[in-house]
Kinemage of the C-alpha trace (Angstrom):
@kinemage 1
@onewidth
@group {chain A} dominant
@subgroup {mainchain}
@vectorlist {calphas} color= white
{ca met a 1} P 205.636 100.350 294.786
{ca lys a 2} L 202.259 101.438 293.062
{ca arg a 3} L 204.153 102.955 290.810
{ca lys a 4} L 206.338 99.854 289.699
{ca leu a 5} L 203.341 97.388 290.065
{ca ala a 6} L 201.448 99.544 287.564
{ca leu a 7} L 204.287 99.863 285.263
{ca phe a 8} L 204.940 96.209 285.356
{ca ser a 9} L 200.978 95.977 284.485
{ca val a 10} L 201.455 98.076 281.294
{ca ile a 11} L 204.322 95.901 280.149
{ca val a 12} L 202.209 92.731 280.757
{ca leu a 13} L 199.457 94.105 278.868
{ca val a 14} L 201.208 95.529 275.644
{ca phe a 15} L 203.067 91.782 275.428
{ca gly a 16} L 200.118 90.181 275.998
{ca ile a 17} L 198.836 92.549 273.335
{ca leu a 18} L 201.695 91.823 270.817
{ca ala a 19} L 201.384 87.635 271.694
{ca ala a 20} L 197.983 87.959 270.639
{ca cys a 21} L 198.033 90.050 267.812
{ca asn a 22} L 201.014 87.382 266.760
{ca asn a 23} L 198.854 84.523 267.343
{ca ser a 24} L 196.112 85.821 265.353
{ca ser a 25} L 198.500 86.579 262.241
{ca ser a 26} L 199.844 83.428 262.176
{ca glu a 27} L 196.269 81.748 262.730
{ca gly a 28} L 195.190 83.951 259.663
{ca thr a 29} L 198.178 82.459 257.701
{ca thr a 30} L 197.262 78.927 258.789
{ca asn a 31} L 193.565 79.554 257.797
{ca ser a 32} L 194.348 81.089 253.946
{ca asn a 33} L 196.770 78.357 253.047
{ca ser a 34} L 195.581 75.166 254.768
{ca asn a 35} L 192.298 75.436 256.351
{ca gly a 36} L 190.251 72.894 254.189
{ca glu a 37} L 188.319 75.950 252.193
{ca thr a 38} L 187.404 75.021 248.598
{ca ile a 39} L 186.223 76.474 245.748
{ca asp a 40} L 183.723 74.028 244.084
{ca leu a 41} L 183.384 74.914 240.597
{ca thr a 42} L 179.922 73.564 238.382
{ca trp a 43} L 180.784 72.995 234.961
{ca tyr a 44} L 177.856 72.661 232.485
{ca tyr a 45} L 179.266 69.640 229.804
{ca pro a 46} L 177.504 68.937 226.739
{ca val a 47} L 177.522 65.267 225.352
{ca asn a 48} L 177.601 65.905 221.303
{ca val a 49} L 179.110 63.060 219.803
{ca gly a 50} L 178.977 59.270 220.412
{ca gly a 51} L 181.182 56.719 222.482
{ca ala a 52} L 182.687 57.032 226.405
{ca val a 53} L 182.881 60.637 226.453
{ca thr a 54} L 181.919 61.396 229.965
{ca glu a 55} L 184.374 58.876 230.946
{ca val a 56} L 187.138 61.051 230.012
{ca ile a 57} L 185.807 63.923 231.009
{ca asp a 58} L 185.297 62.348 235.006
{ca lys a 59} L 188.948 61.393 234.498
{ca tyr a 60} L 190.039 64.850 233.843
{ca ala a 61} L 187.701 66.699 236.485
{ca glu a 62} L 189.111 63.632 239.046
{ca asp a 63} L 193.088 64.210 237.853
{ca phe a 64} L 192.282 68.342 238.259
{ca asn a 65} L 191.078 68.177 241.898
{ca lys a 66} L 194.186 66.167 242.725
{ca glu a 67} L 196.355 68.720 241.271
{ca gly a 68} L 195.597 70.961 244.525
{ca ile a 69} L 195.511 74.258 242.287
{ca glu a 70} L 194.603 77.086 244.508
{ca val a 71} L 192.777 80.888 243.916
{ca asn a 72} L 193.491 82.733 247.055
{ca gly a 73} L 195.200 80.028 249.070
{ca lys a 74} L 191.800 77.736 248.665
{ca lys a 75} L 191.995 74.300 246.529
{ca val a 76} L 189.733 74.154 243.383
{ca thr a 77} L 187.679 71.909 242.639
{ca val a 78} L 185.234 71.206 239.555
{ca thr a 79} L 182.333 68.722 239.211
{ca pro a 80} L 180.941 68.317 235.881
{ca val a 81} L 177.444 68.730 235.414
{ca tyr a 82} L 176.365 66.668 231.920
{ca ser a 83} L 173.545 68.765 230.458
{ca gly a 84} L 172.399 67.071 226.979
{ca asn a 85} L 173.898 67.884 223.960
{ca tyr a 86} L 174.816 71.287 222.894
{ca asp a 87} L 170.605 72.635 222.386
{ca glu a 88} L 169.818 71.020 225.772
{ca thr a 89} L 172.845 72.538 227.468
{ca met a 90} L 171.886 76.062 225.822
{ca thr a 91} L 168.355 75.843 227.698
{ca lys a 92} L 169.458 74.686 231.030
{ca val a 93} L 172.445 77.220 230.687
{ca gln a 94} L 169.406 80.093 229.929
{ca thr a 95} L 167.193 78.650 232.381
{ca ala a 96} L 169.964 78.421 234.985
{ca ile a 97} L 170.981 81.841 234.235
{ca lys a 98} L 166.950 83.275 234.790
{ca asn a 99} L 167.305 81.652 238.172
{ca gly a 100} L 169.868 83.348 239.333
{ca lys a 101} L 171.995 79.945 239.570
{ca ala a 102} L 174.450 80.066 236.324
{ca pro a 103} L 177.151 77.594 236.640
{ca asp a 104} L 180.747 79.134 236.908
{ca leu a 105} L 181.390 78.163 233.536
{ca ser a 106} L 180.233 75.547 230.644
{ca val a 107} L 181.596 74.546 227.485
{ca gln a 108} L 179.009 75.550 224.777
{ca leu a 109} L 179.259 75.850 221.197
{ca ser a 110} L 181.506 78.781 219.702
{ca val a 111} L 178.863 80.216 217.890
{ca asp a 112} L 176.285 80.831 220.909
{ca leu a 113} L 178.732 84.079 221.744
{ca phe a 114} L 176.140 86.343 220.718
{ca gln a 115} L 172.933 84.549 222.199
{ca ile a 116} L 175.469 84.577 225.983
{ca lys a 117} L 177.256 87.385 225.702
{ca asn a 118} L 175.518 89.365 228.581
{ca ser a 119} L 175.603 86.855 230.322
{ca ile a 120} L 179.508 86.004 230.435
{ca val a 121} L 182.967 87.842 231.065
{ca pro a 122} L 185.427 88.780 228.468
{ca leu a 123} L 188.612 86.630 229.404
{ca asp a 124} L 191.115 90.113 228.464
{ca asp a 125} L 191.881 90.786 232.161
{ca phe a 126} L 192.963 87.449 232.693
{ca ile a 127} L 195.237 87.021 230.385
{ca lys a 128} L 196.906 90.458 229.870
{ca asn a 129} L 198.807 89.824 232.667
{ca asp a 130} L 199.450 86.096 232.843
{ca pro a 131} L 202.258 84.822 230.350
{ca glu a 132} L 200.987 81.645 230.373
{ca ala a 133} L 197.602 82.190 229.614
{ca gln a 134} L 199.146 84.635 226.553
{ca glu a 135} L 201.184 81.905 225.326
{ca met a 136} L 198.042 79.593 225.830
{ca val a 137} L 195.576 81.760 223.666
{ca asn a 138} L 198.386 82.782 220.782
{ca asp a 139} L 199.070 78.759 220.613
{ca phe a 140} L 195.654 78.045 219.196
{ca phe a 141} L 194.816 77.246 215.908
{ca pro a 142} L 193.812 81.036 214.302
{ca gly a 143} L 190.551 79.431 212.935
{ca phe a 144} L 189.559 78.148 216.376
{ca met a 145} L 190.004 82.065 217.677
{ca glu a 146} L 187.691 83.414 215.158
{ca asn a 147} L 184.467 82.357 216.641
{ca ala a 148} L 186.029 83.289 220.353
{ca gln a 149} L 186.800 86.923 219.235
{ca thr a 150} L 184.585 89.814 218.700
{ca glu a 151} L 184.324 93.888 219.311
{ca gly a 152} L 188.056 93.504 219.651
{ca lys a 153} L 187.618 91.091 223.067
{ca thr a 154} L 188.050 87.406 223.649
{ca trp a 155} L 184.797 85.882 225.147
{ca ser a 156} L 186.005 81.977 225.081
{ca ile a 157} L 187.984 79.735 224.947
{ca pro a 158} L 188.594 76.916 222.048
{ca phe a 159} L 188.211 72.924 223.575
{ca gln a 160} L 186.584 70.593 221.534
{ca arg a 161} L 186.856 71.654 217.863
{ca ser a 162} L 186.097 70.257 214.611
{ca thr a 163} L 185.514 70.042 211.120
{ca val a 164} L 183.401 67.933 209.091
{ca ile a 165} L 184.768 64.873 206.887
{ca leu a 166} L 183.880 62.591 205.050
{ca tyr a 167} L 183.870 59.263 206.944
{ca tyr a 168} L 183.484 56.218 204.180
{ca asn a 169} L 183.804 51.948 204.923
{ca lys a 170} L 187.094 50.781 202.834
{ca asp a 171} L 185.366 47.318 202.828
{ca met a 172} L 182.309 48.497 201.090
{ca phe a 173} L 184.392 50.356 198.330
{ca lys a 174} L 186.351 47.352 197.720
{ca glu a 175} L 183.005 45.016 197.175
{ca ala a 176} L 181.827 47.739 194.924
{ca gly a 177} L 185.116 48.169 193.285
{ca leu a 178} L 186.195 51.248 193.992
{ca asp a 179} L 189.380 52.140 195.125
{ca pro a 180} L 189.382 52.189 199.111
{ca glu a 181} L 192.690 54.717 199.278
{ca thr a 182} L 190.496 57.369 196.464
{ca thr a 183} L 187.743 58.890 198.250
{ca pro a 184} L 185.314 61.404 196.208
{ca thr a 185} L 186.412 64.815 195.740
{ca thr a 186} L 183.591 66.473 194.110
{ca trp a 187} L 179.406 66.593 194.322
{ca glu a 188} L 179.490 64.774 190.994
{ca glu a 189} L 181.678 61.978 192.095
{ca val a 190} L 179.836 61.866 195.479
{ca ile a 191} L 176.624 60.462 193.534
{ca glu a 192} L 178.649 58.385 191.499
{ca tyr a 193} L 180.623 56.723 194.183
{ca gly a 194} L 177.088 56.929 196.148
{ca lys a 195} L 175.312 55.101 193.150
{ca lys a 196} L 177.722 52.006 193.122
{ca leu a 197} L 177.651 51.737 196.987
{ca thr a 198} L 174.030 52.120 197.351
{ca lys a 199} L 172.030 48.597 197.686
{ca asp a 200} L 169.641 46.275 199.449
{ca gly a 201} L 170.050 47.205 203.142
{ca gln a 202} L 172.955 49.506 202.432
{ca trp a 203} L 173.052 53.347 201.370
{ca gly a 204} L 175.481 55.112 199.711
{ca ile a 205} L 176.228 58.535 201.798
{ca glu a 206} L 174.084 59.767 205.032
{ca leu a 207} L 173.844 63.363 206.137
{ca pro a 208} L 172.282 64.813 209.652
{ca ala a 209} L 169.435 66.823 209.758
{ca thr a 210} L 169.080 67.778 213.256
{ca val a 211} L 170.766 68.997 216.216
{ca ser a 212} L 174.390 70.299 214.123
{ca gly a 213} L 172.584 69.438 210.472
{ca tyr a 214} L 172.427 73.370 209.633
{ca trp a 215} L 176.466 73.075 210.307
{ca ile a 216} L 176.695 70.083 207.286
{ca tyr a 217} L 174.329 72.159 205.001
{ca gln a 218} L 176.692 75.192 206.000
{ca ala a 219} L 179.420 72.935 204.711
{ca leu a 220} L 177.618 72.311 201.303
{ca tyr a 221} L 176.818 75.899 201.141
{ca leu a 222} L 180.641 77.021 201.455
{ca gln a 223} L 181.262 74.571 199.219
{ca asn a 224} L 179.151 76.060 196.536
{ca ser a 225} L 179.677 79.516 197.274
{ca glu a 226} L 182.870 82.586 197.931
{ca asn a 227} L 180.882 83.675 200.288
{ca asn a 228} L 179.700 82.651 204.042
{ca met a 229} L 176.285 82.487 205.128
{ca met a 230} L 176.468 85.454 207.589
{ca ser a 231} L 177.515 88.862 207.927
{ca glu a 232} L 180.834 89.704 210.170
{ca asp a 233} L 179.148 91.312 212.819
{ca gly a 234} L 176.290 88.769 213.049
{ca lys a 235} L 173.308 91.105 212.078
{ca glu a 236} L 172.740 89.181 208.665
{ca val a 237} L 172.149 86.198 206.881
{ca tyr a 238} L 172.239 85.305 203.543
{ca leu a 239} L 169.828 82.006 203.314
{ca asn a 240} L 168.208 82.449 199.925
{ca thr a 241} L 171.238 83.461 197.811
{ca asn a 242} L 171.432 81.261 194.354
{ca glu a 243} L 174.301 79.393 195.894
{ca ala a 244} L 172.166 78.565 199.092
{ca lys a 245} L 169.193 77.148 196.848
{ca glu a 246} L 171.594 74.733 194.444
{ca ala a 247} L 173.253 73.514 197.745
{ca leu a 248} L 170.134 72.769 199.333
{ca gln a 249} L 168.816 71.146 196.126
{ca tyr a 250} L 171.763 68.970 195.519
{ca trp a 251} L 171.044 67.043 199.911
{ca val a 252} L 167.419 66.941 198.218
{ca asp a 253} L 168.474 65.429 194.669
{ca leu a 254} L 171.084 62.738 196.521
{ca ile a 255} L 167.203 61.592 198.346
{ca asn a 256} L 165.144 61.756 195.429
{ca glu a 257} L 166.948 61.899 192.292
{ca his a 258} L 169.935 59.932 193.084
{ca lys a 259} L 168.584 57.684 195.782
{ca val a 260} L 171.718 57.363 197.166
{ca met a 261} L 170.773 58.294 200.392
{ca pro a 262} L 167.500 57.430 202.941
{ca glu a 263} L 164.560 59.606 202.875
{ca gly a 264} L 163.200 61.463 205.334
{ca val a 265} L 165.337 64.177 208.590
{ca leu a 266} L 168.139 61.785 209.459
{ca asp a 267} L 169.184 62.252 213.166
{ca trp a 268} L 172.253 63.456 214.471
{ca ser a 269} L 173.257 60.386 216.713
{ca thr a 270} L 171.828 57.602 214.424
{ca val a 271} L 173.536 58.469 211.498
{ca pro a 272} L 177.005 57.461 212.969
{ca thr a 273} L 175.256 54.640 214.154
{ca asp a 274} L 174.244 53.652 210.886
{ca phe a 275} L 178.049 53.797 209.257
{ca ile a 276} L 179.160 51.607 212.617
{ca glu a 277} L 176.363 49.102 211.784
{ca gly a 278} L 177.421 48.865 208.262
{ca lys a 279} L 174.180 50.559 206.876
{ca thr a 280} L 175.513 53.365 204.891
{ca ala a 281} L 179.141 53.109 203.377
{ca met a 282} L 179.724 57.182 203.620
{ca met a 283} L 178.746 59.813 205.657
{ca leu a 284} L 179.580 63.631 206.486
{ca thr a 285} L 179.668 64.544 210.451
{ca thr a 286} L 182.243 65.952 212.971
{ca thr a 287} L 185.585 64.801 213.272
{ca gly a 288} L 184.253 64.342 217.184
{ca asn a 289} L 182.814 61.038 216.053
{ca leu a 290} L 186.580 59.611 215.253
{ca thr a 291} L 187.305 57.703 217.960
{ca asn a 292} L 183.978 56.417 218.235
{ca val a 293} L 184.294 54.961 215.156
{ca lys a 294} L 187.549 53.801 215.592
{ca asn a 295} L 186.678 51.887 218.892
{ca asn a 296} L 183.323 50.684 217.248
{ca ala a 297} L 183.665 49.838 213.680
{ca asn a 298} L 184.470 46.290 212.831
{ca phe a 299} L 185.663 46.798 209.519
{ca asp a 300} L 188.329 49.006 207.627
{ca phe a 301} L 187.444 52.900 207.532
{ca gly a 302} L 188.996 55.775 206.098
{ca val a 303} L 188.321 59.707 206.474
{ca ala a 304} L 189.185 62.474 203.872
{ca phe a 305} L 188.474 65.878 203.274
{ca leu a 306} L 184.809 66.922 202.086
{ca pro a 307} L 184.369 66.843 198.799
{ca gly a 308} L 184.059 70.275 196.812
{ca asn a 309} L 181.950 71.836 194.535
{ca lys a 310} L 183.086 75.656 193.380
{ca arg a 311} L 185.691 74.890 195.924
{ca val a 312} L 187.027 72.599 198.616
{ca ala a 313} L 185.492 73.980 202.272
{ca thr a 314} L 184.122 73.351 205.520
{ca pro a 315} L 183.292 75.007 208.605
{ca thr a 316} L 185.135 74.929 211.995
{ca gly a 317} L 182.826 73.498 214.468
{ca gly a 318} L 182.673 72.517 218.322
{ca gly a 319} L 182.225 74.213 221.741
{ca asn a 320} L 184.255 76.484 223.820
{ca phe a 321} L 184.608 77.403 227.321
{ca tyr a 322} L 182.312 80.201 228.586
{ca ile a 323} L 182.879 81.851 232.157
{ca phe a 324} L 179.860 83.555 233.569
{ca lys a 325} L 179.883 87.230 234.966
{ca asp a 326} L 176.741 86.061 237.955
{ca thr a 327} L 179.838 84.771 240.095
{ca ser a 328} L 182.633 85.900 242.144
{ca glu a 329} L 185.964 87.420 240.562
{ca glu a 330} L 187.546 84.836 242.607
{ca arg a 331} L 185.554 81.941 241.195
{ca gln a 332} L 185.955 83.472 238.079
{ca gln a 333} L 189.669 83.320 238.104
{ca ala a 334} L 189.233 79.884 239.175
{ca ser a 335} L 187.160 78.857 236.569
{ca phe a 336} L 190.277 80.708 234.086
{ca glu a 337} L 193.041 78.344 235.860
{ca phe a 338} L 191.048 75.035 235.230
{ca ile a 339} L 190.709 76.344 231.587
{ca lys a 340} L 194.473 76.667 231.333
{ca trp a 341} L 195.069 73.332 232.990
{ca ile a 342} L 192.304 71.526 230.881
{ca thr a 343} L 193.814 73.237 227.602
{ca asp a 344} L 197.505 72.407 228.215
{ca pro a 345} L 199.194 70.777 225.041
{ca thr a 346} L 199.818 67.630 226.256
{ca arg a 347} L 195.853 67.141 227.544
{ca ala a 348} L 194.950 68.736 223.984
{ca ala a 349} L 196.524 65.651 222.725
{ca glu a 350} L 195.145 63.355 224.873
{ca trp a 351} L 191.761 65.223 224.275
{ca ser a 352} L 192.313 64.596 220.530
{ca ile a 353} L 192.972 60.917 220.939
{ca asn a 354} L 190.741 59.930 223.357
{ca thr a 355} L 188.075 61.496 221.466
{ca gly a 356} L 188.399 62.100 218.005
{ca tyr a 357} L 188.126 66.256 218.128
{ca ile a 358} L 191.061 68.104 216.499
{ca ala a 359} L 193.788 69.109 219.145
{ca thr a 360} L 193.170 72.810 219.976
{ca arg a 361} L 196.389 73.835 220.454
{ca gln a 362} L 199.430 73.993 217.623
{ca ser a 363} L 202.363 72.627 220.025
{ca ser a 364} L 199.689 69.774 220.527
{ca tyr a 365} L 201.183 67.898 217.358
{ca glu a 366} L 204.659 68.604 218.390
{ca thr a 367} L 204.459 66.220 221.610
{ca glu a 368} L 205.546 62.697 221.490
{ca val a 369} L 201.630 61.041 222.404
{ca leu a 370} L 200.156 62.685 219.726
{ca gln a 371} L 202.759 62.310 217.059
{ca glu a 372} L 203.050 58.223 218.189
{ca tyr a 373} L 199.001 58.155 217.733
{ca val a 374} L 198.925 59.907 214.501
{ca gln a 375} L 201.526 57.572 212.753
{ca ser a 376} L 199.738 54.680 214.354
{ca phe a 377} L 196.504 55.987 213.091
{ca pro a 378} L 196.957 58.774 210.375
{ca gln a 379} L 192.821 59.346 210.048
{ca ala a 380} L 193.482 61.542 213.404
{ca lys a 381} L 195.708 64.304 211.234
{ca val a 382} L 192.894 64.767 208.728
{ca ala a 383} L 190.703 67.372 210.382
{ca met a 384} L 193.453 69.348 211.748
{ca glu a 385} L 195.021 69.422 207.933
{ca gln a 386} L 191.611 70.429 206.608
{ca leu a 387} L 191.632 73.561 208.559
{ca glu a 388} L 193.089 74.869 205.603
{ca tyr a 389} L 190.031 75.384 203.830
{ca ala a 390} L 187.783 76.093 207.072
{ca asn a 391} L 185.396 79.030 207.408
{ca lys a 392} L 184.119 80.604 210.395
{ca glu a 393} L 180.812 78.745 211.170
{ca ile a 394} L 177.992 80.484 211.166
{ca ser a 395} L 177.633 83.020 214.397
{ca val a 396} L 174.892 85.723 214.736
{ca tyr a 397} L 172.403 87.813 217.233
{ca glu a 398} L 169.390 85.310 218.475
{ca gln a 399} L 171.632 82.169 217.125
{ca gly a 400} L 168.999 79.971 218.524
{ca lys a 401} L 166.009 81.344 216.625
{ca ile a 402} L 168.269 81.430 213.452
{ca gln a 403} L 169.644 77.994 213.768
{ca lys a 404} L 165.922 76.804 213.688
{ca ile a 405} L 164.757 78.243 210.820
{ca ile a 406} L 167.646 76.854 208.846
{ca his a 407} L 166.716 73.241 210.140
{ca asp a 408} L 163.136 73.875 209.889
{ca ala a 409} L 163.789 74.881 206.008
{ca leu a 410} L 166.382 71.871 205.420
{ca gln a 411} L 163.924 69.340 206.930
{ca ala a 412} L 160.805 71.067 205.008
{ca ala a 413} L 162.494 70.598 201.802
{ca ile a 414} L 163.745 67.134 202.718
{ca asn a 415} L 160.297 66.537 203.392
{ca gly a 416} L 159.465 67.770 199.632
{ca ala a 417} L 158.769 71.840 200.101
{ca asp a 418} L 160.007 73.585 197.396
{ca val a 419} L 163.548 74.477 197.992
{ca ser a 420} L 163.431 77.902 196.520
{ca glu a 421} L 160.206 78.725 198.201
{ca thr a 422} L 161.200 77.603 201.376
{ca leu a 423} L 164.793 79.281 201.759
{ca asp a 424} L 162.876 82.471 200.480
{ca lys a 425} L 160.550 82.221 203.553
{ca ala a 426} L 163.631 81.198 205.816
{ca gln a 427} L 165.591 84.311 204.594
{ca ala a 428} L 162.173 86.537 205.452
{ca asp a 429} L 161.955 85.133 208.925
{ca ala a 430} L 165.524 85.585 209.626
{ca glu a 431} L 165.615 88.919 208.780
{ca ala a 432} L 162.525 90.084 210.884
{ca ile a 433} L 164.439 88.614 213.622
{ca leu a 434} L 167.724 90.091 212.950
{ca lys a 435} L 165.941 93.992 212.273
{ca ala a 436} L 166.613 94.774 215.759
{ca tyr a 437} L 169.827 94.474 215.678
{ca gln a 438} L 170.566 96.610 212.751
């Protein structure tokens, strides 16, 4: 009898353990799938153009958070943090990294790579085992990947990409006796058009010299030279070549000699406002302002390729996605899933429509939504077509310091300093900084 009771106790114990194990397994599965855990991502986003771009970003975040995309059974959500313009975003990112509070991901200039390379993760491991990601990378316009890849690795993903384009007021062209469907195609023609368009309260053209003013200057540099202003490895710059000096002198002459542009340094954000308010007939700025101008200008306007000199040329520009390494692998994977979602061809098309940035995916231009938009608003295709003449944006080690040197030289020349001496000093200052990397 005692033996039967002992055997019965053992059987009860075994079934009890098995039942407990089954319950634990069941709870574990339930917990991993629907226990309410989320991966909440922080996304630093720079606001570098006019218009209601934050409303567009907020809507993307809202839509993504409803999508229910999961990593390791946890729902991924994202919260955008508006971090100022590109320069301010870089400062905030570097401060956050220094304080051990790096964001999960950020949009920063594609040329910021060398400046933050030690703080971000290469994306190749995410891409190589993911056919969807491989298709995504192969679908980007090749020119947009030039600033995203170096040393055989992919470090960032194109998002809000652009080129410099010429905006012009067709009504002002008509008033000046100019054909509103014909734009200046050379530097000399810019001067001719500018003189006809300049009158009291109205300038012929404006070029901004702050924030991304170095980028506008690079466009002139490229138009006047067969070479770019930096080496491919980001360790050298060529700021005081004859072609560089001629390009900067051309900018200064538009102000002082030809008097078709206002005196002084023009702010990056003021120039589009001046154009919309009818204070200038032409401007050079990013295609990222296209929708802002479309929505706010009360006149007929056009956009065109940049006028050339020795050649037609523009640098690519704009921001890419970066993922930071001081986060868990799970959060990095979640960040990559968000990047895949938002750079989907249809969303890239919608992003282009809502902002004016170029749709980064080639297949976006085959989507019905973008084809219909381009048909109704042909200006939306100009920047994409200009990619044929695009060159890599300047990207070097100590990018922020080199950009400041270029800005300082640009603004000094605009304010009256000798162009040749200014660029000689800029070259010497830049070489001193880059010497550590050679």
